[in-house]
N, CA, C and O atoms as a DFTB+ gen file, in Angstrom:
492 C
 N C O
     1  1     109.079      -6.679      -4.142
     2  2     108.160      -6.908      -2.926
     3  2     108.231      -8.352      -2.420
     4  3     108.230      -8.692      -1.237
     5  1     108.299      -9.243      -3.616
     6  2     108.118     -10.594      -3.252
     7  2     109.298     -11.128      -2.383
     8  3     109.105     -12.110      -1.665
     9  1     110.642     -10.446      -2.428
    10  2     111.382     -10.915      -1.629
    11  2     111.588     -10.708      -0.425
    12  3     112.518     -11.199       0.215
    13  1     110.623      -9.858       0.058
    14  2     110.666      -9.078       1.588
    15  2     109.921     -10.617       2.830
    16  3     109.137     -11.496       2.472
    17  1     110.280     -10.509       3.657
    18  2     110.026     -11.645       4.602
    19  2     108.659     -11.153       5.305
    20  3     108.431      -9.952       5.450
    21  1     107.926     -11.975       5.655
    22  2     106.642     -11.426       6.562
    23  2     106.640     -10.312       7.361
    24  3     105.806      -9.409       7.429
    25  1     108.225     -10.561       8.282
    26  2     108.376      -9.884       9.357
    27  2     108.436      -8.218       8.311
    28  3     107.614      -7.305       8.389
    29  1     109.608      -8.271       7.450
    30  2     109.932      -6.799       6.886
    31  2     108.438      -6.022       6.121
    32  3     108.270      -4.803       6.151
    33  1     107.441      -7.004       5.458
    34  2     106.501      -6.538       5.291
    35  2     105.648      -5.738       6.448
    36  3     105.062      -4.657       6.387
    37  1     105.780      -6.542       7.371
    38  2     104.901      -6.044       8.682
    39  2     105.277      -4.718       9.352
    40  3     104.592      -3.790       9.783
    41  1     106.657      -4.950       9.293
    42  2     107.912      -3.728       9.914
    43  2     107.201      -2.283       9.586
    44  3     106.833      -2.005       8.445
    45  1     107.038      -1.361      10.742
    46  2     106.405       0.018      10.385
    47  2     105.003       0.079      10.402
    48  3     104.561       1.225      10.491
    49  1     104.296      -0.697      10.350
    50  2     102.935      -0.424      10.203
    51  2     102.420      -0.290      11.298
    52  3     101.325       0.273      11.318
    53  1     102.953      -0.702      12.442
    54  2     102.351      -0.258      13.959
    55  2     101.356      -1.473      14.210
    56  3     101.130      -2.412      13.447
    57  1     100.780      -1.207      15.557
    58  2     100.063      -2.251      15.933
    59  2      98.550      -1.774      16.250
    60  3      98.279      -0.712      15.689
    61  1      97.794      -2.175      16.814
    62  2      96.250      -1.709      16.905
    63  2      96.489      -1.497      18.445
    64  3      95.975      -0.410      18.710
    65  1      96.867      -1.875      19.227
    66  2      97.248      -0.902      20.435
    67  2      96.135      -1.750      21.528
    68  3      96.344      -1.847      22.737
    69  1      95.025      -2.281      20.871
    70  2      93.758      -2.644      22.107
    71  2      93.615      -3.848      21.882
    72  3      92.567      -4.256      22.382
    73  1      94.403      -4.911      21.158
    74  2      93.928      -6.409      20.890
    75  2      93.925      -7.258      22.209
    76  3      93.109      -8.140      22.475
    77  1      95.078      -6.805      23.069
    78  2      95.269      -7.218      24.242
    79  2      94.534      -7.136      25.487
    80  3      94.509      -7.870      26.474
    81  1      93.933      -6.042      25.188
    82  2      93.193      -5.759      26.068
    83  2      91.590      -6.430      25.653
    84  3      91.071      -7.223      26.439
    85  1      91.027      -6.116      24.631
    86  2      89.980      -7.086      24.273
    87  2      89.949      -8.638      24.481
    88  3      89.027      -9.332      24.909
    89  1      91.059      -8.956      24.111
    90  2      91.488     -10.430      24.546
    91  2      91.472     -10.719      25.878
    92  3      91.274     -11.914      26.097
    93  1      91.622      -9.985      26.908
    94  2      92.023     -10.618      27.905
    95  2      90.243     -10.145      28.872
    96  3      89.697     -10.750      29.795
    97  1      89.853      -8.996      28.212
    98  2      88.226      -8.991      28.886
    99  2      87.627     -10.043      28.553
   100  3      87.000     -10.668      29.408
   101  1      87.679     -10.451      27.306
   102  2      86.915     -11.740      26.815
   103  2      87.137     -12.744      27.677
   104  3      86.214     -13.408      28.148
   105  1      88.609     -12.973      28.006
   106  2      88.646     -13.957      28.510
   107  2      88.481     -14.412      30.143
   108  3      88.244     -15.432      30.790
   109  1      88.760     -13.000      30.368
   110  2      88.213     -12.887      31.703
   111  2      86.889     -12.880      32.259
   112  3      86.550     -13.264      33.379
   113  1      86.080     -12.327      31.208
   114  2      84.410     -12.442      31.187
   115  2      84.058     -13.751      31.287
   116  3      83.456     -14.208      32.258
   117  1      84.507     -14.577      30.042
   118  2      84.192     -15.689      30.020
   119  2      84.235     -16.833      31.103
   120  3      83.398     -17.733      31.035
   121  1      84.985     -16.828      31.891
   122  2      85.771     -17.441      32.902
   123  2      84.495     -17.482      33.750
   124  3      83.889     -18.476      34.150
   125  1      84.164     -15.919      33.975
   126  2      83.198     -15.666      35.126
   127  2      81.821     -16.433      35.168
   128  3      81.145     -17.004      36.023
   129  1      81.742     -16.158      33.795
   130  2      80.432     -16.970      32.722
   131  2      80.664     -18.255      32.590
   132  3      79.747     -18.999      32.243
   133  1      81.669     -18.638      32.791
   134  2      81.604     -20.486      33.034
   135  2      80.925     -20.607      34.648
   136  3      80.072     -21.438      34.960
   137  1      81.575     -19.478      35.665
   138  2      80.849     -20.252      36.927
   139  2      79.597     -19.492      37.190
   140  3      78.920     -19.933      38.119
   141  1      79.047     -18.213      36.433
   142  2      77.857     -17.651      36.781
   143  2      77.054     -18.195      36.153
   144  3      75.981     -17.778      36.589
   145  1      76.813     -19.114      35.121
   146  2      75.884     -19.356      34.370
   147  2      74.873     -20.503      35.009
   148  3      73.670     -20.494      35.266
   149  1      75.823     -21.400      35.131
   150  2      75.205     -22.910      35.952
   151  2      74.582     -22.349      37.237
   152  3      73.528     -22.815      37.670
   153  1      75.387     -21.114      37.990
   154  2      74.269     -20.867      39.174
   155  2      73.105     -20.035      39.388
   156  3      72.244     -20.057      40.268
   157  1      73.334     -19.076      38.075
   158  2      72.069     -18.465      37.420
   159  2      70.997     -19.781      37.107
   160  3      69.875     -19.873      37.605
   161  1      71.601     -20.751      36.185
   162  2      70.551     -21.559      36.320
   163  2      69.835     -22.328      37.297
   164  3      68.610     -22.414      37.372
   165  1      70.693     -22.888      38.052
   166  2      70.291     -23.443      39.175
   167  2      69.353     -22.770      40.045
   168  3      68.373     -23.320      40.547
   169  1      69.824     -21.057      40.274
   170  2      68.898     -20.624      41.626
   171  2      67.729     -20.100      40.722
   172  3      66.694     -19.857      41.342
   173  1      67.694     -19.795      38.818
   174  2      66.472     -19.356      38.496
   175  2      65.208     -20.517      37.984
   176  3      63.987     -20.370      37.916
   177  1      66.156     -21.793      37.645
   178  2      65.186     -22.641      37.392
   179  2      64.004     -23.102      38.259
   180  3      62.922     -23.205      37.680
   181  1      64.079     -23.467      39.895
   182  2      63.123     -23.378      40.849
   183  2      61.906     -22.639      40.404
   184  3      60.789     -23.150      40.320
   185  1      62.169     -21.531      40.154
   186  2      61.289     -20.153      40.252
   187  2      60.237     -20.473      39.174
   188  3      59.037     -20.227      39.303
   189  1      60.803     -21.044      38.101
   190  2      59.790     -21.383      36.826
   191  2      58.265     -21.744      37.090
   192  3      57.918     -22.625      37.877
   193  1      57.395     -20.961      36.343
   194  2      56.048     -21.516      36.866
   195  2      55.537     -21.388      38.019
   196  3      54.376     -21.736      38.237
   197  1      56.316     -20.872      38.939
   198  2      55.876     -20.347      40.534
   199  2      55.213     -19.216      40.424
   200  3      55.552     -18.656      39.382
   201  1      54.074     -18.349      41.275
   202  2      53.626     -17.424      41.298
   203  2      54.472     -16.323      41.910
   204  3      55.466     -16.456      42.623
   205  1      53.817     -15.084      41.447
   206  2      54.808     -13.538      41.439
   207  2      55.137     -13.593      42.774
   208  3      56.323     -13.420      43.055
   209  1      54.168     -13.842      43.862
   210  2      54.783     -13.606      45.509
   211  2      56.203     -14.505      45.635
   212  3      57.303     -14.101      46.009
   213  1      55.831     -15.802      45.217
   214  2      57.109     -16.746      45.459
   215  2      58.380     -16.089      44.885
   216  3      59.478     -15.848      45.386
   217  1      57.999     -15.939      43.997
   218  2      59.533     -15.476      43.184
   219  2      59.877     -14.306      43.635
   220  3      61.092     -14.115      43.588
   221  1      59.045     -13.167      44.196
   222  2      59.671     -12.197      44.904
   223  2      60.151     -12.031      45.891
   224  3      60.968     -11.178      46.236
   225  1      59.453     -13.233      46.704
   226  2      59.984     -13.659      48.257
   227  2      61.518     -14.391      47.731
   228  3      62.493     -13.892      48.294
   229  1      61.738     -15.172      47.026
   230  2      62.904     -15.933      46.579
   231  2      64.001     -15.163      46.290
   232  3      65.141     -15.532      46.572
   233  1      63.640     -13.673      45.518
   234  2      64.926     -13.235      44.975
   235  2      64.784     -11.883      45.997
   236  3      65.339     -10.855      45.609
   237  1      64.044     -11.856      47.315
   238  2      64.340     -10.954      48.141
   239  2      65.263     -11.450      48.852
   240  3      65.499     -10.727      49.821
   241  1      65.930     -12.420      48.801
   242  2      67.230     -13.157      49.581
   243  2      68.240     -12.680      48.697
   244  3      67.977     -12.381      47.532
   245  1      69.441     -12.588      49.214
   246  2      70.444     -11.881      48.500
   247  2      71.469     -12.980      47.709
   248  3      72.199     -12.524      46.829
   249  1      71.520     -14.383      48.015
   250  2      72.246     -14.975      47.283
   251  2      71.985     -14.956      45.684
   252  3      72.778     -14.711      44.775
   253  1      70.267     -15.380      45.629
   254  2      69.679     -15.560      44.084
   255  2      69.891     -14.019      43.407
   256  3      70.052     -14.002      42.187
   257  1      69.899     -12.957      43.999
   258  2      69.748     -11.543      43.708
   259  2      71.191     -11.352      43.096
   260  3      71.333     -11.120      41.896
   261  1      72.437     -11.477      44.115
   262  2      73.566     -11.524      43.584
   263  2      73.851     -11.887      42.319
   264  3      74.099     -11.199      41.329
   265  1      73.772     -13.329      42.508
   266  2      74.022     -13.779      41.019
   267  2      72.997     -13.823      40.067
   268  3      73.350     -14.278      38.980
   269  1      72.016     -13.534      40.151
   270  2      71.457     -12.977      38.823
   271  2      71.576     -11.819      38.180
   272  3      71.355     -11.669      36.978
   273  1      72.160     -10.398      39.461
   274  2      72.842      -9.474      38.889
   275  2      74.458      -9.238      38.237
   276  3      74.911      -8.437      37.420
   277  1      75.019     -10.282      38.982
   278  2      76.320     -10.742      38.156
   279  2      76.246     -11.323      37.026
   280  3      76.910     -10.980      36.047
   281  1      75.633     -12.029      37.042
   282  2      75.439     -12.858      35.568
   283  2      75.006     -11.894      34.566
   284  3      75.397     -11.950      33.400
   285  1      73.913     -10.693      35.166
   286  2      73.475     -10.045      33.678
   287  2      74.356      -9.134      33.483
   288  3      74.553      -8.695      32.351
   289  1      75.232      -8.569      34.873
   290  2      76.214      -7.654      34.216
   291  2      77.289      -8.234      33.501
   292  3      77.627      -7.656      32.468
   293  1      77.830      -9.147      33.802
   294  2      79.250      -9.663      33.337
   295  2      78.391     -10.006      32.092
   296  3      78.912      -9.249      31.273
   297  1      77.661     -10.492      31.592
   298  2      77.037     -11.095      30.727
   299  2      76.988     -10.068      29.394
   300  3      77.437     -10.240      28.261
   301  1      76.284      -8.965      29.965
   302  2      76.188      -7.753      29.139
   303  2      77.481      -7.099      28.679
   304  3      77.457      -6.447      27.636
   305  1      78.554      -7.215      29.341
   306  2      79.938      -6.465      28.863
   307  2      80.391      -7.549      27.981
   308  3      81.005      -7.354      26.932
   309  1      80.112      -8.526      28.378
   310  2      80.840      -9.610      27.308
   311  2      80.321      -9.715      25.957
   312  3      80.948      -9.804      24.901
   313  1      79.263      -9.694      26.134
   314  2      78.210      -9.333      24.838
   315  2      79.134      -8.158      24.419
   316  3      80.053      -8.353      23.624
   317  1      78.900      -7.000      24.930
   318  2      79.343      -5.583      24.429
   319  2      81.137      -5.628      23.686
   320  3      81.521      -4.835      22.827
   321  1      81.895      -6.621      24.220
   322  2      83.173      -6.744      24.019
   323  2      83.155      -7.636      22.703
   324  3      83.905      -7.523      21.733
   325  1      82.323      -8.374      22.857
   326  2      82.534      -9.581      21.461
   327  2      81.558      -8.699      20.245
   328  3      81.704      -9.088      19.086
   329  1      81.010      -8.046      20.383
   330  2      79.879      -7.208      19.247
   331  2      80.912      -5.972      19.032
   332  3      81.005      -5.505      17.897
   333  1      81.578      -5.507      19.935
   334  2      82.794      -4.642      19.289
   335  2      83.489      -5.238      18.486
   336  3      83.187      -5.069      17.305
   337  1      84.476      -6.000      18.750
   338  2      85.262      -6.843      18.033
   339  2      84.718      -7.297      16.744
   340  3      85.431      -7.101      15.760
   341  1      83.528      -7.894      16.571
   342  2      83.115      -8.285      15.295
   343  2      82.652      -7.065      14.365
   344  3      82.809      -7.150      13.148
   345  1      82.091      -5.951      14.938
   346  2      82.157      -5.164      14.455
   347  2      83.367      -4.062      13.488
   348  3      83.421      -3.452      12.420
   349  1      84.161      -4.322      14.655
   350  2      85.674      -3.727      14.232
   351  2      86.324      -4.742      12.970
   352  3      87.051      -4.223      12.123
   353  1      85.974      -6.366      12.908
   354  2      86.529      -6.859      11.966
   355  2      85.929      -6.610      10.570
   356  3      86.544      -6.652       9.505
   357  1      84.719      -6.361      10.744
   358  2      83.783      -6.587       9.243
   359  2      83.068      -5.380       8.870
   360  3      82.643      -5.304       7.717
   361  1      82.867      -4.385       9.719
   362  2      82.409      -3.242       9.275
   363  2      83.663      -1.931       9.303
   364  3      84.548      -2.149      10.130
   365  1      83.785      -0.871       8.646
   366  2      84.444       0.182       7.992
   367  2      83.867       1.402       7.836
   368  3      82.732       1.652       7.433
   369  1      85.041       2.416       8.310
   370  2      84.585       3.851       7.979
   371  2      83.478       4.183       8.958
   372  3      83.505       3.635      10.060
   373  1      82.462       5.071       8.643
   374  2      81.464       5.935       9.771
   375  2      80.365       4.958      10.480
   376  3      79.838       4.969      11.592
   377  1      80.259       4.131       9.371
   378  2      78.974       2.871       9.672
   379  2      79.485       1.872      11.129
   380  3      78.727       1.397      11.975
   381  1      81.082       1.751      11.071
   382  2      81.575       1.301      12.220
   383  2      81.447       1.868      13.186
   384  3      80.823       1.289      14.075
   385  1      82.073       3.505      13.503
   386  2      81.951       4.235      14.466
   387  2      80.309       4.175      15.032
   388  3      79.989       4.390      16.202
   389  1      79.466       3.871      14.044
   390  2      77.820       4.397      14.813
   391  2      77.555       3.182      15.227
   392  3      76.873       3.173      16.252
   393  1      77.899       1.937      14.725
   394  2      77.558       0.684      15.312
   395  2      78.169       0.589      16.463
   396  3      77.488       0.557      17.488
   397  1      79.485       0.530      16.520
   398  2      79.841       0.409      18.006
   399  2      79.683       1.358      18.974
   400  3      80.222       0.934      19.997
   401  1      79.157       2.546      19.164
   402  2      78.255       3.290      19.654
   403  2      77.177       2.979      20.040
   404  3      76.735       3.213      21.165
   405  1      76.403       2.193      18.814
   406  2      74.738       1.673      19.442
   407  2      74.966       0.611      20.102
   408  3      74.147       0.435      21.004
   409  1      75.983      -0.392      19.982
   410  2      76.145      -1.600      20.630
   411  2      76.813      -1.274      22.039
   412  3      76.734      -2.117      22.933
   413  1      77.346      -0.293      22.214
   414  2      77.763       0.072      23.545
   415  2      76.908       0.493      24.380
   416  3      76.714       0.056      25.515
   417  1      76.212       1.610      23.685
   418  2      74.735       2.275      24.406
   419  2      73.552       1.177      24.742
   420  3      72.785       1.303      25.697
   421  1      73.522      -0.104      23.650
   422  2      72.315      -0.733      23.821
   423  2      73.017      -2.058      25.118
   424  3      72.188      -2.766      25.690
   425  1      74.156      -2.194      25.359
   426  2      74.523      -3.333      26.064
   427  2      74.500      -2.491      27.799
   428  3      74.359      -3.053      28.885
   429  1      74.687      -1.045      27.526
   430  2      74.591      -0.377      29.311
   431  2      73.581      -0.316      29.451
   432  3      73.346      -0.579      30.631
   433  1      72.126       0.036      28.560
   434  2      71.272       0.091      28.955
   435  2      70.391      -1.007      29.335
   436  3      69.617      -0.873      30.283
   437  1      70.476      -2.375      28.474
   438  2      70.120      -3.741      29.067
   439  2      70.478      -3.799      30.224
   440  3      69.595      -3.746      31.080
   441  1      71.778      -3.917      30.607
   442  2      72.440      -4.318      31.911
   443  2      71.821      -3.086      32.794
   444  3      71.641      -3.394      33.972
   445  1      71.538      -2.031      32.513
   446  2      71.053      -1.236      33.832
   447  2      69.372      -1.594      33.898
   448  3      68.892      -1.529      35.030
   449  1      68.748      -1.842      33.151
   450  2      67.447      -2.154      33.250
   451  2      67.175      -3.464      33.733
   452  3      66.095      -3.762      34.243
   453  1      68.050      -4.195      33.600
   454  2      67.915      -5.728      34.243
   455  2      68.572      -5.552      35.858
   456  3      68.092      -6.105      36.847
   457  1      69.597      -4.785      35.861
   458  2      69.930      -4.427      37.331
   459  2      68.920      -3.527      38.121
   460  3      69.016      -3.635      39.343
   461  1      68.086      -2.765      37.711
   462  2      67.137      -1.747      38.156
   463  2      65.826      -2.905      38.552
   464  3      65.111      -2.981      39.551
   465  1      65.879      -3.677      37.379
   466  2      64.591      -4.575      37.845
   467  2      64.593      -5.228      39.025
   468  3      63.689      -5.118      39.853
   469  1      66.008      -6.219      39.214
   470  2      66.560      -6.997      40.373
   471  2      66.451      -6.151      41.432
   472  3      65.681      -6.510      42.323
   473  1      67.156      -4.885      41.591
   474  2      67.111      -4.116      42.806
   475  2      65.739      -3.958      43.226
   476  3      65.347      -3.949      44.393
   477  1      65.081      -3.842      42.241
   478  2      63.707      -3.218      42.486
   479  2      63.058      -4.191      43.114
   480  3      62.236      -3.940      43.996
   481  1      63.346      -5.380      42.741
   482  2      62.339      -7.092      43.485
   483  2      63.012      -6.897      44.855
   484  3      62.402      -6.729      45.912
   485  1      64.666      -6.950      44.664
   486  2      65.453      -7.626      46.142
   487  2      65.170      -6.357      47.194
   488  3      64.992      -6.631      48.381
   489  1      65.139      -5.267      46.845
   490  2      65.034      -4.256      48.029
   491  2      63.452      -4.188      48.317
   492  3      63.018      -3.463      49.213
């Protein structure tokens, strides 16, 4: 076995078949967050310390509500992909499947809760 090249050792073992999808999903969501997070900070920052009525009036406008909704949804999908890759790398067996299902459910539930809250304020 020690005379085999790296290519010969890997031949026939197959591929994971999902690595490219995760890679591009993370890259695209990272690029989106690179634009969305500063926009969110600049739209959310002026409302810190303001009374409830002022915040509701501010987020009733389309631009701040859309920026907040996009940041929440893209951020939680980025979290889902990153946590799933992390679990796939370090946890094995039944615990891996349970944790992946839990992380996916958690990220979708948190994103849905955040989007519901923004929609409730904006509408």
